[in-house]
C-alpha positions as CSV (number, residue, x, y, z in Angstrom):
1,X,3.4,43.7,-14.4
2,X,1.9,40.2,-14.6
3,X,0.3,39.0,-17.8
4,X,-3.2,37.5,-17.9
5,X,-3.5,33.8,-18.3
6,X,-5.6,34.4,-21.4
7,X,-2.6,36.0,-23.0
8,X,0.0,33.4,-22.0
9,X,3.0,33.3,-24.4
10,X,2.8,29.6,-24.8
11,X,-0.7,29.8,-26.3
12,X,0.7,30.4,-29.8
13,X,3.0,27.4,-29.4
14,X,0.1,25.2,-28.3
15,X,-1.8,26.4,-31.4
16,X,1.1,25.5,-33.6
17,X,1.2,22.0,-32.1
18,X,-2.5,21.5,-32.7
19,X,-2.2,22.5,-36.4
20,X,0.6,20.0,-37.0
21,X,-1.7,17.2,-35.8
22,X,-3.0,15.5,-38.9
23,X,-6.6,15.2,-37.7
24,X,-6.8,18.8,-36.6
25,X,-5.2,19.9,-39.8
26,X,-7.8,18.2,-41.9
27,X,-10.6,19.5,-39.7
28,X,-9.1,23.0,-40.1
29,X,-9.1,22.6,-43.9
30,X,-12.7,21.5,-43.8
31,X,-13.8,24.4,-41.6
32,X,-11.9,26.9,-43.6
33,X,-13.4,25.7,-46.9
34,X,-16.9,25.7,-45.5
35,X,-16.5,29.1,-43.9
36,X,-15.2,30.8,-47.0
37,X,-18.1,29.4,-49.0
38,X,-20.6,30.5,-46.3
39,X,-19.3,34.0,-46.1
40,X,-19.4,34.3,-49.9
41,X,-22.9,33.0,-50.2
42,X,-24.3,35.1,-47.3
43,X,-23.1,38.2,-49.0
44,X,-24.5,37.6,-52.5
45,X,-27.5,35.2,-51.9
46,X,-30.2,37.7,-51.2
47,X,-29.3,39.9,-54.2
48,X,-29.2,36.8,-56.4
49,X,-32.7,35.7,-55.2
50,X,-34.2,39.1,-55.8
51,X,-32.3,40.4,-58.8
52,X,-31.0,37.3,-60.5
53,X,-34.1,35.1,-60.1
54,X,-36.5,38.1,-60.1
55,X,-38.4,37.1,-56.9
56,X,-40.1,39.7,-54.7
57,X,-38.3,40.3,-51.4
58,X,-41.4,39.6,-49.3
59,X,-41.8,36.2,-50.9
60,X,-38.1,35.4,-50.5
61,X,-38.5,36.2,-46.8
62,X,-41.5,33.8,-46.5
63,X,-39.6,31.0,-48.2
64,X,-36.5,31.4,-46.0
65,X,-38.7,31.5,-42.9
66,X,-40.4,28.3,-44.0
67,X,-37.0,26.8,-44.7
68,X,-35.8,27.6,-41.2
69,X,-38.8,25.9,-39.7
70,X,-38.1,22.8,-41.8
71,X,-34.5,22.8,-40.6
72,X,-35.8,22.4,-37.1
73,X,-37.0,18.9,-38.1
74,X,-33.5,17.7,-39.1
75,X,-31.2,17.6,-36.1
76,X,-32.8,14.8,-34.0
77,X,-33.2,12.2,-36.9
78,X,-29.8,13.2,-38.3
79,X,-28.2,12.5,-34.9
80,X,-29.7,9.0,-34.8
81,X,-28.5,8.3,-38.4
82,X,-25.0,9.6,-37.4
83,X,-24.9,7.1,-34.5
84,X,-25.9,4.3,-37.0
85,X,-23.7,5.2,-40.0
86,X,-20.9,7.2,-38.3
87,X,-20.5,11.0,-38.3
88,X,-17.7,11.1,-40.8
89,X,-19.5,9.1,-43.6
90,X,-22.7,11.0,-43.1
91,X,-21.0,14.4,-43.1
92,X,-19.2,13.7,-46.3
93,X,-22.5,12.6,-47.9
94,X,-24.3,15.7,-46.7
95,X,-21.5,18.0,-48.0
96,X,-21.8,16.5,-51.4
97,X,-25.6,16.9,-51.4
98,X,-25.1,20.5,-50.3
99,X,-22.8,21.2,-53.2
100,X,-25.5,19.9,-55.6
101,X,-28.3,21.8,-54.0
102,X,-26.3,25.1,-53.9
103,X,-25.4,24.8,-57.5
104,X,-29.1,24.3,-58.3
105,X,-29.8,27.9,-57.3
106,X,-28.2,29.0,-60.6
107,X,-30.6,27.0,-62.8
108,X,-34.0,26.9,-61.1
109,X,-36.9,29.0,-62.3
110,X,-40.1,29.9,-60.5
111,X,-41.1,30.5,-56.9
112,X,-42.4,27.0,-56.0
113,X,-39.0,25.4,-57.0
114,X,-37.2,28.1,-55.1
115,X,-39.2,27.3,-51.9
116,X,-38.6,23.6,-52.2
117,X,-34.9,24.1,-52.8
118,X,-34.6,26.5,-49.9
119,X,-36.2,24.0,-47.6
120,X,-33.9,21.2,-48.8
121,X,-30.9,23.4,-48.3
122,X,-31.9,24.2,-44.7
123,X,-32.6,20.6,-43.8
124,X,-29.2,19.4,-45.2
125,X,-27.4,22.3,-43.5
126,X,-28.9,21.4,-40.0
127,X,-28.3,17.7,-40.6
128,X,-24.7,18.5,-41.6
129,X,-24.2,20.5,-38.4
130,X,-25.3,17.6,-36.3
131,X,-23.1,15.1,-38.2
132,X,-20.2,17.5,-37.7
133,X,-20.7,17.7,-34.0
134,X,-20.9,13.9,-33.9
135,X,-17.6,13.7,-35.7
136,X,-16.0,16.0,-33.2
137,X,-17.3,13.8,-30.4
138,X,-15.6,10.7,-31.9
139,X,-12.5,12.0,-33.7
140,X,-11.2,14.3,-31.0
141,X,-9.9,13.2,-27.6
142,X,-12.1,14.7,-24.8
143,X,-9.1,16.1,-23.0
144,X,-8.2,18.4,-25.9
145,X,-11.5,18.8,-27.6
146,X,-12.4,22.2,-26.1
147,X,-9.2,23.9,-27.2
148,X,-9.4,22.3,-30.7
149,X,-13.0,23.6,-31.1
150,X,-11.9,27.0,-30.0
151,X,-9.2,27.0,-32.6
152,X,-11.6,25.8,-35.3
153,X,-14.1,28.6,-34.3
154,X,-11.4,31.2,-34.8
155,X,-10.7,29.7,-38.2
156,X,-14.4,29.8,-38.9
157,X,-14.6,33.5,-38.2
158,X,-11.5,34.2,-40.3
159,X,-13.0,32.2,-43.2
160,X,-16.3,33.9,-43.1
161,X,-14.6,37.2,-43.1
162,X,-12.5,36.2,-46.2
163,X,-15.6,35.0,-48.0
164,X,-17.6,38.1,-47.2
165,X,-14.7,40.2,-48.6
166,X,-14.8,38.2,-51.7
167,X,-18.5,38.6,-51.9
168,X,-18.0,42.4,-51.7
169,X,-16.0,42.2,-55.0
170,X,-18.9,40.4,-56.6
171,X,-21.2,43.2,-55.5
172,X,-18.9,45.7,-57.1
173,X,-19.2,44.0,-60.5
174,X,-23.0,43.4,-60.0
175,X,-23.4,41.2,-63.1
176,X,-25.3,38.0,-63.6
177,X,-22.1,36.0,-64.4
178,X,-20.4,37.3,-61.2
179,X,-23.3,36.1,-59.1
180,X,-23.4,32.7,-60.8
181,X,-19.6,32.4,-60.3
182,X,-19.9,33.2,-56.6
183,X,-22.7,30.6,-56.0
184,X,-20.8,27.9,-57.9
185,X,-17.6,28.8,-55.9
186,X,-19.7,28.1,-52.8
187,X,-20.6,24.7,-54.2
188,X,-16.9,24.0,-54.9
189,X,-16.1,24.9,-51.2
190,X,-18.5,22.1,-50.1
191,X,-16.6,19.6,-52.3
192,X,-13.2,20.8,-50.9
193,X,-14.6,20.4,-47.3
194,X,-15.7,16.8,-48.1
195,X,-12.3,16.0,-49.6
196,X,-10.5,17.2,-46.5
197,X,-12.3,14.6,-44.4
198,X,-10.8,11.6,-46.1
199,X,-8.0,11.3,-43.6
200,X,-10.1,11.9,-40.5
201,X,-10.7,8.8,-38.4
202,X,-14.2,8.0,-37.4
203,X,-13.2,7.2,-33.8
204,X,-10.2,8.4,-31.7
205,X,-7.2,6.2,-31.7
206,X,-6.6,7.0,-28.0
207,X,-10.1,6.8,-26.7
208,X,-9.6,3.5,-24.9
209,X,-12.4,2.2,-22.8
210,X,-14.3,5.5,-23.0
211,X,-15.7,4.5,-26.4
212,X,-17.5,1.5,-24.9
213,X,-19.2,3.4,-22.1
214,X,-22.8,2.5,-21.4
215,X,-25.3,5.0,-22.7
216,X,-27.7,5.2,-19.8
217,X,-27.9,5.0,-16.0
218,X,-27.2,1.5,-14.9
219,X,-26.4,0.3,-18.4
220,X,-29.9,0.9,-19.8
221,X,-30.3,2.7,-23.1
222,X,-31.9,6.1,-22.6
223,X,-33.3,8.3,-25.3
224,X,-31.9,11.8,-25.5
225,X,-35.5,13.2,-25.6
226,X,-36.3,11.5,-22.3
227,X,-33.1,12.6,-20.5
228,X,-34.6,15.5,-18.5
229,X,-31.4,16.9,-17.0
230,X,-29.8,17.1,-20.5
231,X,-32.9,18.7,-21.9
232,X,-32.6,21.4,-19.2
233,X,-29.0,22.0,-20.0
234,X,-30.0,22.2,-23.7
235,X,-32.7,24.7,-23.0
236,X,-30.4,26.9,-20.9
237,X,-27.8,26.8,-23.6
238,X,-30.5,27.8,-26.2
239,X,-31.5,30.9,-24.3
240,X,-27.9,32.2,-24.1
241,X,-27.5,31.3,-27.7
242,X,-29.9,34.1,-28.6
243,X,-27.0,36.5,-28.1
244,X,-26.1,35.9,-31.7
245,X,-29.4,37.4,-32.7
246,X,-28.7,40.3,-30.3
247,X,-25.4,41.0,-32.0
248,X,-26.5,40.5,-35.6
249,X,-30.1,41.9,-35.4
250,X,-30.7,43.7,-32.1
251,X,-27.6,46.0,-32.0
252,X,-27.8,47.1,-35.6
253,X,-31.6,47.9,-35.4
254,X,-31.1,49.7,-32.1
255,X,-28.2,51.7,-33.5
256,X,-30.2,52.7,-36.6
257,X,-33.6,53.4,-35.1
258,X,-33.0,54.5,-31.5
259,X,-29.5,56.1,-31.2
260,X,-27.7,59.1,-32.8
261,X,-24.7,56.9,-33.7
262,X,-23.7,57.0,-37.4
263,X,-25.3,54.2,-39.4
264,X,-22.0,53.2,-41.0
265,X,-20.8,52.1,-37.6
266,X,-22.7,48.8,-37.9
267,X,-19.9,47.2,-39.9
268,X,-17.1,48.1,-37.5
269,X,-19.2,46.7,-34.6
270,X,-19.4,43.3,-36.3
271,X,-15.7,43.4,-37.2
272,X,-14.8,44.1,-33.5
273,X,-16.8,41.0,-32.5
274,X,-14.9,38.9,-35.1
275,X,-11.6,40.2,-33.9
276,X,-12.3,39.3,-30.2
277,X,-13.5,35.8,-31.1
278,X,-10.4,35.1,-33.2
279,X,-8.0,36.4,-30.6
280,X,-9.5,34.9,-27.4
281,X,-11.6,31.9,-28.2
282,X,-8.8,29.4,-28.2
283,X,-7.3,30.8,-25.0
284,X,-10.6,30.8,-23.1
285,X,-11.3,27.2,-24.2
286,X,-8.2,26.0,-22.4
287,X,-9.7,26.9,-19.1
288,X,-13.0,25.1,-19.6
289,X,-11.9,21.5,-20.3
290,X,-13.7,19.9,-17.5
291,X,-17.3,20.1,-16.1
292,X,-16.9,22.4,-13.1
293,X,-14.7,24.9,-15.0
294,X,-17.1,24.7,-18.0
295,X,-20.1,25.5,-15.9
296,X,-18.3,28.5,-14.4
297,X,-17.2,29.7,-17.8
298,X,-20.8,29.5,-19.1
299,X,-22.0,31.4,-16.1
300,X,-19.4,34.1,-16.5
301,X,-20.2,34.5,-20.3
302,X,-23.9,34.7,-19.7
303,X,-23.5,37.4,-17.1
304,X,-21.3,39.4,-19.4
305,X,-23.9,39.1,-22.2
306,X,-26.6,40.3,-19.8
307,X,-24.4,43.3,-18.9
308,X,-23.9,44.2,-22.5
309,X,-27.7,44.4,-23.0
310,X,-28.0,47.0,-20.3
311,X,-25.0,49.0,-21.7
312,X,-26.5,49.0,-25.2
313,X,-29.8,50.3,-23.8
314,X,-28.0,53.4,-22.5
315,X,-26.8,54.3,-26.0
316,X,-30.2,55.8,-26.7
317,X,-29.3,58.7,-24.4
318,X,-26.5,61.0,-25.6
319,X,-24.9,62.5,-28.7
320,X,-23.4,60.6,-31.6
321,X,-19.9,60.2,-30.0
322,X,-21.3,59.0,-26.7
323,X,-23.7,56.6,-28.4
324,X,-20.9,55.2,-30.6
325,X,-18.7,54.7,-27.6
326,X,-21.4,53.1,-25.5
327,X,-22.3,50.6,-28.4
328,X,-18.7,49.8,-28.9
329,X,-18.4,49.0,-25.2
330,X,-21.5,46.8,-25.4
331,X,-20.2,44.9,-28.3
332,X,-16.8,44.3,-26.7
333,X,-18.4,43.1,-23.4
334,X,-20.8,40.8,-25.3
335,X,-17.9,39.4,-27.5
336,X,-16.0,38.6,-24.3
337,X,-19.1,36.9,-22.9
338,X,-19.5,35.0,-26.1
339,X,-16.1,33.4,-26.0
340,X,-16.6,32.4,-22.4
341,X,-20.1,31.0,-23.0
342,X,-19.0,29.1,-26.1
343,X,-16.1,27.5,-24.3
344,X,-18.3,26.2,-21.5
345,X,-21.1,25.2,-23.9
346,X,-18.8,22.9,-25.9
347,X,-17.7,21.0,-22.8
348,X,-21.2,20.7,-21.4
349,X,-22.6,19.6,-24.7
350,X,-20.0,16.8,-25.1
351,X,-19.1,15.6,-21.6
352,X,-22.7,15.0,-20.6
353,X,-23.3,12.7,-23.6
354,X,-23.2,8.9,-23.5
355,X,-20.5,7.6,-25.9
356,X,-22.7,5.3,-27.9
357,X,-25.4,7.9,-28.4
358,X,-23.3,10.9,-29.3
359,X,-25.2,11.6,-32.4
360,X,-28.7,11.5,-30.8
361,X,-27.6,13.8,-28.0
362,X,-25.9,16.2,-30.3
363,X,-29.0,16.3,-32.4
364,X,-31.0,17.4,-29.4
365,X,-28.4,20.0,-28.5
366,X,-28.4,21.2,-32.1
367,X,-32.2,21.4,-32.0
368,X,-32.0,23.8,-29.1
369,X,-29.5,26.0,-30.9
370,X,-31.6,26.0,-34.1
371,X,-34.7,27.0,-32.1
372,X,-32.9,29.9,-30.5
373,X,-31.7,31.0,-34.0
374,X,-35.3,31.1,-35.2
375,X,-36.8,32.7,-32.1
376,X,-34.2,35.3,-31.3
377,X,-34.9,37.8,-34.1
378,X,-38.7,37.6,-33.5
379,X,-38.2,38.2,-29.8
380,X,-36.0,41.3,-30.4
381,X,-38.2,42.9,-33.0
382,X,-41.6,42.2,-31.3
383,X,-40.7,42.7,-27.6
384,X,-37.3,44.3,-26.9
385,X,-37.2,47.1,-29.5
386,X,-40.7,48.5,-28.8
387,X,-40.2,48.5,-25.0
388,X,-36.8,50.2,-25.2
389,X,-34.9,50.3,-21.9
390,X,-37.5,48.1,-20.2
391,X,-37.2,45.5,-23.0
392,X,-33.4,45.4,-22.8
393,X,-33.5,45.1,-19.0
394,X,-35.9,42.2,-19.2
395,X,-33.7,40.5,-21.8
396,X,-30.7,41.0,-19.5
397,X,-32.5,39.5,-16.6
398,X,-33.4,36.5,-18.7
399,X,-29.7,36.0,-19.7
400,X,-28.5,36.5,-16.1
401,X,-31.0,34.0,-14.6
402,X,-30.1,31.4,-17.3
403,X,-26.4,31.8,-16.6
404,X,-26.8,31.5,-12.9
405,X,-28.9,28.3,-13.3
406,X,-26.5,26.5,-15.5
407,X,-24.0,25.2,-12.8
408,X,-26.8,23.6,-10.8
409,X,-28.3,22.1,-14.0
410,X,-24.9,20.8,-15.1
411,X,-24.3,19.1,-11.7
412,X,-27.8,17.5,-11.9
413,X,-27.1,16.2,-15.4
414,X,-23.6,14.9,-14.4
415,X,-25.1,13.0,-11.4
416,X,-27.5,11.2,-13.8
417,X,-24.7,10.4,-16.3
418,X,-23.2,7.0,-16.5
419,X,-19.8,7.0,-14.8
420,X,-17.2,7.2,-17.6
421,X,-13.7,5.9,-17.7
422,X,-10.8,8.3,-17.3
423,X,-10.2,10.9,-19.9
424,X,-7.9,10.2,-22.8
425,X,-4.3,10.6,-21.7
426,X,-2.9,14.0,-22.9
427,X,-0.6,13.9,-25.8
428,X,3.1,14.8,-25.5
429,X,2.3,18.2,-26.9
430,X,-0.3,18.9,-24.3
431,X,1.9,17.5,-21.5
432,X,4.5,20.0,-22.5
433,X,2.1,22.9,-22.4
434,X,2.5,24.6,-19.0
435,X,-0.7,26.6,-19.4
436,X,-2.9,23.5,-19.8
437,X,-5.2,22.6,-17.0
438,X,-4.2,19.6,-14.9
439,X,-6.5,16.6,-15.8
440,X,-8.4,15.2,-12.8
441,X,-6.6,11.9,-13.1
442,X,-3.3,13.7,-12.5
443,X,-4.5,15.8,-9.6
444,X,-2.8,15.5,-6.3
445,X,-6.1,15.0,-4.6
446,X,-7.1,12.0,-6.7
447,X,-7.8,8.9,-4.6
448,X,-6.2,5.6,-5.5
449,X,-7.9,2.3,-5.7
450,X,-7.9,0.2,-2.5
451,X,-6.2,-3.1,-2.6
452,X,-3.0,-4.9,-1.5
453,X,0.1,-3.5,-3.1
454,X,3.4,-5.4,-3.3
455,X,6.5,-4.3,-1.5
456,X,10.0,-5.8,-1.7
457,X,10.2,-6.2,2.1
458,X,6.7,-7.4,2.6
459,X,3.6,-5.3,3.3
460,X,3.5,-3.1,6.3
461,X,0.1,-2.4,7.7
462,X,-0.7,1.0,9.2
463,X,-3.8,1.9,11.1
464,X,-4.8,4.9,9.0
465,X,-8.1,6.2,10.3
466,X,-10.3,7.8,7.6
467,X,-13.1,10.3,7.8
468,X,-15.6,7.4,7.9
469,X,-13.9,5.8,10.9
470,X,-12.4,2.8,9.1
471,X,-8.9,1.9,8.4
472,X,-7.0,1.9,5.1
473,X,-5.9,-1.2,3.3
474,X,-2.3,-2.5,3.1
475,X,0.0,0.2,1.9
476,X,3.7,-0.1,0.9
477,X,6.0,1.5,3.4
478,X,8.1,2.9,0.5
479,X,5.1,5.1,-0.6
480,X,4.3,6.3,3.0
481,X,6.6,8.9,4.5
482,X,5.4,8.2,8.0
483,X,6.2,4.5,7.7
484,X,9.6,5.3,6.3
485,X,10.3,7.6,9.3
486,X,9.1,4.9,11.7
487,X,11.3,2.2,10.2
488,X,14.4,4.3,11.0
489,X,13.4,5.8,14.4
490,X,11.4,2.8,15.8
491,X,8.5,5.1,16.5
492,X,4.9,4.5,15.5
493,X,3.9,6.6,12.5
494,X,1.8,9.7,13.0
495,X,-1.0,9.5,10.5
496,X,-3.3,12.4,9.7
497,X,-7.0,12.0,9.2
498,X,-8.1,13.0,5.7
499,X,-11.5,13.8,4.4
500,X,-12.7,12.6,0.9
501,X,-11.3,15.8,-0.7
502,X,-7.8,14.9,0.6
503,X,-7.5,17.7,3.3
504,X,-5.5,16.8,6.3
505,X,-7.2,16.9,9.7
506,X,-6.0,16.3,13.3
507,X,-3.6,13.3,13.8
508,X,-5.2,9.9,14.3
509,X,-4.7,8.1,17.6
510,X,-1.3,6.4,17.7
511,X,-1.7,2.7,18.3
512,X,0.1,1.4,21.4
513,X,3.1,-0.8,20.5
514,X,3.1,-4.3,21.9
515,X,4.9,-4.8,25.2
516,X,8.6,-5.9,24.7
517,X,9.3,-9.5,26.0
518,X,11.6,-8.2,28.8
519,X,8.7,-6.3,30.4
520,X,6.0,-8.9,30.2
521,X,6.6,-10.0,33.8
522,X,5.0,-7.4,36.2
523,X,6.8,-6.2,39.4
524,X,4.3,-8.2,41.5
525,X,5.5,-11.4,39.9
526,X,2.2,-11.9,37.9
527,X,2.5,-13.5,34.5
528,X,2.3,-11.3,31.5
529,X,-1.0,-11.2,29.6
530,X,-1.4,-13.4,26.6
531,X,-0.1,-11.8,23.4
532,X,-2.8,-11.0,20.8
533,X,-1.6,-12.5,17.6
534,X,-3.9,-10.2,15.6
535,X,-2.2,-7.1,16.7
536,X,-0.7,-4.9,13.9
537,X,2.7,-5.9,12.7
538,X,5.7,-4.1,13.8
539,X,7.0,-1.3,11.6
540,X,10.6,-2.5,12.0
541,X,12.8,-3.0,9.0
542,X,12.9,-6.3,7.1
543,X,16.3,-7.1,8.5
544,X,15.1,-6.6,12.1
545,X,12.1,-8.8,11.5
546,X,14.4,-11.6,10.1
547,X,16.7,-11.4,13.1
548,X,13.7,-11.8,15.5
549,X,12.6,-15.0,13.8
550,X,9.3,-16.0,12.4
551,X,6.2,-15.3,14.4
552,X,4.2,-18.2,15.7
553,X,0.6,-19.0,15.0
554,X,-2.3,-19.6,17.3
């Protein structure tokens, strides 16, 4: 029985190597601290706003909606500032500001102040997300970024779960001091996250010439908002990103209002999603490190998410056990689609970005994600739920069409991208990982640069016919098996035609060797034809050429 590549035994070893890396270790601490604080705050915040501050739930909803709209204004300018100041310094500053703003929830009084504070918190949260993405673009080597982000996302889910469990204890006590302690603990988590970034470099030590890549086609600066191919990729990613609203809003509302499944099953559904992400996200990210694989991973994930919508719609027909089983299947399918989609989305979002404008492009990418976060719940409650099976089918068709369009959009955006230098060389740990995908620069089909190459015995020229009808440059005989065979047997080398992809075709015509001196006089006594001094050199060994003497010149 063969094991799946997603469950390869070396995956845990690779994860251990990543944790021992000092940069990844500090990013892990930052992610864990922020995730614990977020899980804690999400659990207790609404009860604190309504019970602790005494605000009506409807007015709290209006304030949080307005705050979400204000947050949409933050990613693009935050990305430009991150390019100017650096992602690391800006992220540390924003984490400190978030700590102060979060702690202010415990001392404010009145609805106007609450609304202003909620808007400021949303703006800083979106700006911090853009600065964090910019930091990932500069502090992580592109060749290992996807797997590292997959590992950090698994840590994020674990941290949110731990924070939510801690928040549940606060709800058990249900006292003002317990709520205040929880909110202040969230503020402390922001401080810990900022402290963990002190040892993270602002740029990768092994980035090499990639860091100086030109930001636009032909070396011209190009605004992210005017980069149409990248905007299309961003829009497609935003559509699939609405799957989070499907999981967190759509499935619970569908379970409660349209199926006979027990209402208490909402919690286990979300726990199943968290478990799948934690177990598989790092493994799937290993297989989406480069553009073609990332586009395929995105397409696969989107199609799985579309399938989960159709499965969930079928839960409305059947008894409690059948409905529960159908919804559980839908969540598992969508969770699997989520990890594939996220793995592809990371690579697409980073590899299509000019190096000197990483912040601006990440801001645009984050704007698409934030827009989907705002629009998803409204779409589900206003369109999908009232229409039932038809609504779920339409949503599935939208997800499927988006997933199928992404590979073409990614190829379009990649053609418009400035040619980058080769990827960062893999580290020793990655080179030792047998499950890691082979980088393009190490592929056996990679073409080498043309040009004269030295050889101890002198260059030996072969008439290698290419797919375009030309001949190859000088190649060393020591690197050419056909030339090595000819030097020993005295036969002309048999060279295969090869197309640009490196596939072998029919043998090229073998050049006729020059006539030996003894046969230059014909049988009729006519003189031998004049020797063409421009004919290809003999493939004899250096010793044979030395014995024959130096060739004359015209």
